[in-house]
N, C-alpha and C positions, 0 to 999 in steps of 0.2 A: 710839405713843399717838395719832397723828393719824388721824382718819377720812378716808376717801377723799372728795375734793371732790364727785365725782358722787353719793356716798351722801348727803352733806349737802344737795345740791341736790334730791335726790329727796324730801326732807321737805316741800318746798313743795307737792307734789301728794299728800301722804299725809294721809289722813283718820283722825283719832283717834276710836276708839269708846270707850264707857265701860269702865273696867277691870273684868275678871272675875277673881275670886280663888278658887283651889282650895286648901282646907285638906287636905293630904295626911296623913290619920290613919294610913294604912298598917296596920302591925301594932302601933301604939302603944297599942292597947286591951288588950294583954297577954293576949289570948285570952278576954276576958270581954265578953260582949255588953252588959251594963249599963254598963261603962266606955266601950264604943264609942258607946252612946247619949248618955252624958254628954258625950263629946268632940264629937259632932255638935251638941248643944245649945250648948255653949260656942263652937263655930265659928260658928253662926248668930248668937249674941249679939255676937260679935266682928266681924261684918260680912262673913263669907265668902259667896261665891256658891254654892259646892259643897263637900260633904264627901266625901272619897274614901278608899277602902280598897284592899286588895290581895287577890287570890285566886290560890292556887297548888294544884296537885296534886303534892305533894312527890315521890312515887314515880314520877310521870311526868316531872317536871322534872329531877330529880337523877339522876346516875349512882349505882350501888350504892356506889361508893367515896365519893362526896360524902355520900350519905345516912348511911352508917355511920361517917363520920369525926367526931371531936369538934368541937364549935363552936370556931371560931378565937379567940373571946373568951369563955372559960368563965363568967366572971362575969355575962355577959348571956344565958346559955343557959337555956332552959326544958326541956331534956331532956338525956339522957346522950350523944346523938349530934346532929349537925346536923339529920338527918332528923327525929328525935323533937322537936327544938326547933321545926322548921317545922310539924310536925303539931299541936303544942300550940297554936300561934298561929293555926291555921286556923279560920275560921268557916264553917259549912255554908251551902249555898245558901239554906236556910230562914232561917238567921240573917240573911243579906244581904237577904232579902225583908222581914224584920222591920225591919231598919235603913232600908230604902227607905221603908217605911210610916212610920217615925219621922220621916224627912226630910220626907215629904209633910205630916205633922202640924205641923211647925214652920216650913214654908216655905223649906226648904233643898234644893238639888239633890243627889241621891244619885249617886255614881259609884264605879267600881272599876277598878283596874289588873288586867289578866289576864296570866298568865305562861306559860300552856300551853293546848293545844287544849281539854282538858276544862273548864278554868276559863272559857275564852272561851264555850263552849257554855252553861255554867251561868249566867253573867252575862247573856248574850244573852237567855236565857229570862225575865229580869226586865225587859228592854226599857227600860233607863235612857236618859236623854237623851244621855248621852255615856259612852264607855268609853275608858280610857287604855291605851296600849301604852308601857311603860317602856323606857328605853334598852337593858336586857339582852335584851329580847324583840323589838326592832324588825326583826330579820332572820328571825324565826320565821314563815315563809311559810304553813305549814299553819294555824297559829293565826290569822294575820291574814286568811287566806281565809275563815275563819268570820265574822270581823267585817265583811269587805268584802262577802261575797255572801249572808249570812244574817242581816244586821242592817242597819237603815236609819238609825240615829242617827249622831251625830258621833263621830269617833275622833281622840283626841289622842295624838300620837306624839313622844316625846322622842328627841333625837339625841346624847346623851352617848356617849362611847367609840365613835363612829361616823365613818367617813371620809366625805369629801364625795362620793366615788363611791357609797358605800353609801346616803347620803341620796337621791341621784338614783335609785337602784334602788327605794327605798321609795316615793318619790313616783310613779314610773312604775308600780309595782305597783298603787297606789291609783287610777291613771288607767285601769286596765283592769277587765274584768269589771263588777261593779256598784259599783265603787269611788267614782266621782263625787268625786274629790279636791277639786275646786274648791268644792263645797258641803258637804263632810263632814270634811275633814282639817284639823286644827290642828297645825302643826309647831313643836316647841319647841326653842329653843337650850338646851343643858344641858352641864355638865361633871360627870362621874360621880366624885365624891369626897365624903368625909364626915368633917369639913367640907372645903369647897374654899377655899383661900387666895385672896385678892382677885386676885392676879396670874394665877390660872388660871381666873377666871370668864369672861374673853374675851367681854365684852358686845358688842364690835363685830361679832362673828359674827352678831348679830341683823340687821345691815344686809346681810350676805351672804345670809342666808335671805330677807330682804325682796326683794333684787334678783333672786334666782334663782327664788323660788317664790311671791311674793305674788300673782301672776296665775294660779297653778296650784293653790293651796290656799285654804281658807276664811279662815285667819288664822294669825298667828305668835304663839307664846307663849314664856315663859321659865320654866324649872324650876330653882330655885336651892337649893344646898346649902351656902351661905356662912353667915357669922354677921352679925347685924344686919339692918337693913331699908333702908339707903340704896341698895344695889345694885338692889333691885327697882324703885325709883322711876326709876332711870336706864334700866332695861330697858324700862319702859313708855314713857318719853320717846323711846327709840330705835325703838319700834314694836311691842312685844310687848303684845298686847291681854289675853292670859291670863297670869296670874302664879300659879305653884304653889310652895308651901312646906310642908315637914313641920310637923305641928301636934301638940302634946301639952298636957296639963294641968299637967305637972310635968317639967322637964328632968332631974330627978334620978332619975326612975323607971328601973327595970331594963329594959334593951334597948339596941340599938345606935343607934337613930334619935333617941332623945329629946334627946341633947346637941346635935344640929344642927337641932332643931325650934324653932318659935316657941311661946311660951305665949300665953294669951288677951290679956294686956296688949300684947305685941309685935304680935300680929295686929291688934288694934284700931287701934293707931297706924299700922301699915302700910296698912290699908284706908283710914283717914282721909287719909293722905298721898297715896295713889294717887288718891283722889277729888279732892283739892286740885290735884294735877298735871293731871288730866283737865280740870278747870275752867279751868286757866291756859293750856291749849293752844289759843290763839287768836291772830289777828293784830289789830293795832289797827284799829278801824273808822274812825278819823279820825286825822289827824296829831296833833291835840291832843284827848285825851279830855275828857269833861265834868268829871271829877274833877280834871283837871290845869289847867283854865282859871283857877281862883282862885289856884292856886299859881304859875302862869305870870305872872299879873298882879302877884302880891305878891313873887316871889322872883327872876324871871329878869332878868338884866342886859339893858337895852335895852327893857324893858317897864315896870317900876315907875318907872324914872327917865328915860323916853324924852324927857320935856319938858325935861330938864336937860342932855342930851348935846349936844356941839357939832353944829351944823347943824340942831338942832331948830327947828321953826317957832314963832315967838313970836306 
């Protein structure tokens, strides 16, 4: 449970930036663009920085066996096979263009996770400010080459189910070509599970990412699949500038991600608490702050009664 002493010492030179929050809508729109717009509006009202979706080309991404297999959780399936389920939930690139326009109208950043090369090219054509590479896709070099060499925005990369050696490969890849990792890549600590029990969140890995990569990437983030909102505050305190959580309007909706998602009330509280945490990340400007002076004179032993103590000057 103990953090490395050197990691704690490093906090003295760490500069906190305002927290940025990604509401990961993913496929929680149930394949309906109007629901997607509603979720974007709710995310904006709840204080999110960015609303994010997912884009797949199922027949490119899945093997024939995976495509034709039944959904592992039939009660959450939107098709007879897993492939049909994925196709049903896909929004077209024109739909994403419309969602991007909706974001512009409400003052919310639009983004999308891409899972394959075709999807990467489609989302790049929209030129959003940032594109996400989820943990399943972070070793898909052909897809990432599209993002690295044919797109100039920021790329956020999660590191769930990824070895430390593979993380090094990813960062090195983005330091090559037109990658410019130092100015474009945000590297996320993540555990891939739905939901993730607290003992497997492994927040101190954020300090490892900070120590190894803070000088090589633009920022460090945290993508959480846990329950509640306290863990995200701790992640920010440990140095994760970007916080990502799944987001839905109703956790009882059909689908695999809703149960591990935040609803608007939870997101609003989390954004509020992240901002409070950011405001508190300072050192005392003086040994005794102005608001402490009255309390010191009134309550501190040796101050309010200093004239009565032995040795006091009469």
